[in-house]
C-alpha positions as a LaTeX table, in Angstrom:
\begin{tabular}{lrrr}
\hline
Residue & $x$ (\AA) & $y$ (\AA) & $z$ (\AA) \\
\hline
Met1 & 76.14 & $-76.46$ & $-32.83$ \\
Ala2 & 75.99 & $-72.67$ & $-32.98$ \\
Ile3 & 74.24 & $-70.86$ & $-35.80$ \\
Ile4 & 74.80 & $-67.20$ & $-36.65$ \\
Val5 & 71.45 & $-65.53$ & $-37.40$ \\
Asp6 & 70.99 & $-62.74$ & $-39.94$ \\
Thr7 & 68.33 & $-60.04$ & $-39.84$ \\
Gly8 & 66.05 & $-61.52$ & $-42.50$ \\
Val9 & 65.38 & $-64.71$ & $-40.55$ \\
Leu10 & 64.55 & $-62.76$ & $-37.40$ \\
Leu11 & 62.21 & $-60.45$ & $-39.31$ \\
Ala12 & 60.41 & $-63.32$ & $-41.02$ \\
Ala13 & 59.97 & $-65.13$ & $-37.71$ \\
Ala14 & 58.44 & $-62.01$ & $-36.17$ \\
Asp15 & 56.01 & $-61.36$ & $-39.05$ \\
Ser16 & 53.27 & $-63.98$ & $-39.36$ \\
Asp17 & 52.36 & $-62.56$ & $-42.79$ \\
Asp18 & 55.85 & $-63.15$ & $-44.20$ \\
Glu19 & 56.08 & $-66.02$ & $-46.69$ \\
Asp20 & 59.12 & $-67.39$ & $-44.83$ \\
His21 & 57.54 & $-67.05$ & $-41.37$ \\
Asp22 & 56.86 & $-70.73$ & $-40.68$ \\
Arg23 & 60.28 & $-72.06$ & $-41.64$ \\
Cys24 & 62.13 & $-69.22$ & $-39.87$ \\
Ser25 & 60.04 & $-69.56$ & $-36.70$ \\
Glu26 & 60.65 & $-73.31$ & $-36.70$ \\
Leu27 & 64.39 & $-72.78$ & $-37.13$ \\
Leu28 & 64.47 & $-70.40$ & $-34.15$ \\
Arg29 & 62.41 & $-72.80$ & $-32.00$ \\
His30 & 64.47 & $-75.84$ & $-32.99$ \\
His31 & 67.86 & $-74.18$ & $-32.32$ \\
Arg32 & 66.90 & $-72.12$ & $-29.25$ \\
Gly33 & 69.97 & $-71.47$ & $-27.14$ \\
Asn34 & 72.36 & $-72.14$ & $-30.04$ \\
Leu35 & 71.53 & $-68.96$ & $-31.95$ \\
Trp36 & 74.06 & $-66.17$ & $-32.07$ \\
Ala37 & 73.83 & $-62.77$ & $-33.73$ \\
Ser38 & 76.51 & $-60.19$ & $-34.36$ \\
Ala39 & 75.76 & $-56.99$ & $-32.45$ \\
Pro40 & 74.94 & $-54.93$ & $-35.60$ \\
Val41 & 72.12 & $-57.37$ & $-36.45$ \\
Ile42 & 70.19 & $-56.42$ & $-33.28$ \\
Pro43 & 69.48 & $-52.69$ & $-33.89$ \\
Glu44 & 68.80 & $-53.31$ & $-37.58$ \\
Thr45 & 66.28 & $-56.03$ & $-36.72$ \\
Ala46 & 64.70 & $-54.10$ & $-33.84$ \\
Trp47 & 64.28 & $-50.99$ & $-35.99$ \\
Gln48 & 62.66 & $-52.91$ & $-38.84$ \\
Ile49 & 60.36 & $-54.87$ & $-36.53$ \\
Glu50 & 59.27 & $-51.69$ & $-34.73$ \\
Arg51 & 58.70 & $-49.87$ & $-38.02$ \\
Asn52 & 56.79 & $-52.71$ & $-39.69$ \\
Leu53 & 55.11 & $-54.52$ & $-36.81$ \\
Gly54 & 55.06 & $-52.07$ & $-33.89$ \\
Pro55 & 56.66 & $-51.67$ & $-30.46$ \\
Leu56 & 55.13 & $-54.79$ & $-28.89$ \\
Ser57 & 56.68 & $-56.96$ & $-31.59$ \\
Glu58 & 59.99 & $-55.18$ & $-31.09$ \\
Ser59 & 59.79 & $-55.90$ & $-27.36$ \\
Ala60 & 59.03 & $-59.57$ & $-28.04$ \\
Phe61 & 62.10 & $-59.74$ & $-30.30$ \\
Leu62 & 64.34 & $-58.21$ & $-27.62$ \\
Gln63 & 63.07 & $-60.78$ & $-25.13$ \\
Leu64 & 64.90 & $-63.41$ & $-27.18$ \\
Ile65 & 68.07 & $-61.79$ & $-25.88$ \\
Thr66 & 67.06 & $-61.29$ & $-22.26$ \\
Glu67 & 65.71 & $-64.84$ & $-22.08$ \\
Gln68 & 69.00 & $-66.09$ & $-23.56$ \\
His69 & 67.47 & $-67.68$ & $-26.66$ \\
Leu70 & 69.68 & $-65.43$ & $-28.82$ \\
Arg71 & 73.25 & $-64.63$ & $-27.83$ \\
Val72 & 74.61 & $-61.28$ & $-28.99$ \\
Ile73 & 78.26 & $-61.29$ & $-30.08$ \\
Asp74 & 79.98 & $-57.91$ & $-29.82$ \\
Leu75 & 82.54 & $-56.99$ & $-32.43$ \\
Asn76 & 86.17 & $-56.63$ & $-31.39$ \\
Leu77 & 88.77 & $-54.53$ & $-33.21$ \\
Ile78 & 89.81 & $-57.41$ & $-35.43$ \\
Asp79 & 86.17 & $-58.00$ & $-36.40$ \\
Trp80 & 85.77 & $-54.31$ & $-37.30$ \\
Gly81 & 88.87 & $-54.53$ & $-39.50$ \\
Arg82 & 87.57 & $-57.68$ & $-41.14$ \\
Cys83 & 84.23 & $-55.96$ & $-41.80$ \\
Ile84 & 86.08 & $-53.20$ & $-43.63$ \\
Glu85 & 87.95 & $-55.79$ & $-45.73$ \\
Leu86 & 84.73 & $-57.61$ & $-46.60$ \\
Ile87 & 82.87 & $-54.40$ & $-47.47$ \\
Asp88 & 85.74 & $-53.37$ & $-49.76$ \\
Thr89 & 86.18 & $-56.82$ & $-51.32$ \\
Tyr90 & 82.48 & $-57.26$ & $-52.01$ \\
Ala91 & 81.68 & $-53.64$ & $-52.88$ \\
Asp92 & 79.84 & $-54.81$ & $-56.00$ \\
Leu93 & 77.41 & $-56.72$ & $-53.74$ \\
Arg94 & 76.99 & $-53.72$ & $-51.43$ \\
Leu95 & 77.55 & $-56.18$ & $-48.61$ \\
Gly96 & 77.30 & $-53.59$ & $-45.83$ \\
Leu97 & 78.28 & $-53.65$ & $-42.18$ \\
Val98 & 75.56 & $-55.96$ & $-40.89$ \\
Asp99 & 76.23 & $-58.77$ & $-43.37$ \\
Ala100 & 80.00 & $-58.27$ & $-43.10$ \\
Ser101 & 79.71 & $-58.55$ & $-39.31$ \\
Val102 & 77.88 & $-61.87$ & $-39.66$ \\
Val103 & 80.80 & $-63.24$ & $-41.67$ \\
Ala104 & 83.46 & $-61.71$ & $-39.38$ \\
Val105 & 81.86 & $-63.19$ & $-36.25$ \\
Ala106 & 81.42 & $-66.57$ & $-37.94$ \\
Glu107 & 85.10 & $-66.55$ & $-38.87$ \\
Arg108 & 86.26 & $-65.61$ & $-35.38$ \\
Leu109 & 84.09 & $-68.22$ & $-33.67$ \\
Gly110 & 84.61 & $-70.95$ & $-36.28$ \\
Val111 & 80.89 & $-71.18$ & $-37.06$ \\
Thr112 & 79.99 & $-72.39$ & $-40.55$ \\
Ser113 & 76.16 & $-72.31$ & $-40.39$ \\
Ile114 & 74.37 & $-69.04$ & $-41.13$ \\
Ala115 & 70.60 & $-68.64$ & $-40.81$ \\
Thr116 & 69.78 & $-66.20$ & $-43.59$ \\
Leu117 & 67.33 & $-65.51$ & $-46.37$ \\
Asn118 & 70.07 & $-63.61$ & $-48.21$ \\
His119 & 71.55 & $-66.48$ & $-50.18$ \\
Arg120 & 72.54 & $-64.13$ & $-53.02$ \\
Asp121 & 75.26 & $-62.43$ & $-50.97$ \\
Phe122 & 76.26 & $-65.12$ & $-48.50$ \\
Ser123 & 76.74 & $-67.75$ & $-51.22$ \\
Val124 & 79.27 & $-65.45$ & $-52.94$ \\
Val125 & 81.29 & $-64.37$ & $-49.88$ \\
Arg126 & 84.29 & $-66.60$ & $-49.21$ \\
Pro127 & 85.01 & $-66.76$ & $-45.47$ \\
Ala128 & 88.56 & $-67.17$ & $-44.25$ \\
His129 & 87.84 & $-70.21$ & $-42.05$ \\
Cys130 & 86.08 & $-72.55$ & $-44.47$ \\
Asp131 & 85.37 & $-73.11$ & $-48.16$ \\
Gly132 & 81.83 & $-71.79$ & $-47.88$ \\
Leu133 & 79.04 & $-71.15$ & $-45.42$ \\
Glu134 & 76.13 & $-73.52$ & $-44.86$ \\
Leu135 & 73.06 & $-71.37$ & $-45.45$ \\
Ile136 & 69.85 & $-72.32$ & $-43.69$ \\
Pro137 & 66.86 & $-72.50$ & $-43.73$ \\
\hline
\end{tabular}
């Protein structure tokens, strides 16, 4: 079962001082190979890891991709259009491109499980392919 991963989970897993580190690290270990991320999640995560934890931590994060533990899903034109719709629809949440891309990719691939710490936004967004997203951890 594929899980779409949001930035917050990846950041918490990388930062041993984060209060959510243990549960996010365990989620990544337990679902290795079944984790997917929309392409916009990767530069956002890499930038925040480098800024907060340094270049070696950023490199370790990127190895998740090269070692195929995290699959990067590029956006197609339909996804970009859906991101625009979601950003407009949820303007009051300030959903933003990265979170909108998580939903758009989940819709396109039929994935209903999202690994996120952002339950505030993702519990409000109504995806087109299901009644609601399963938010983990």
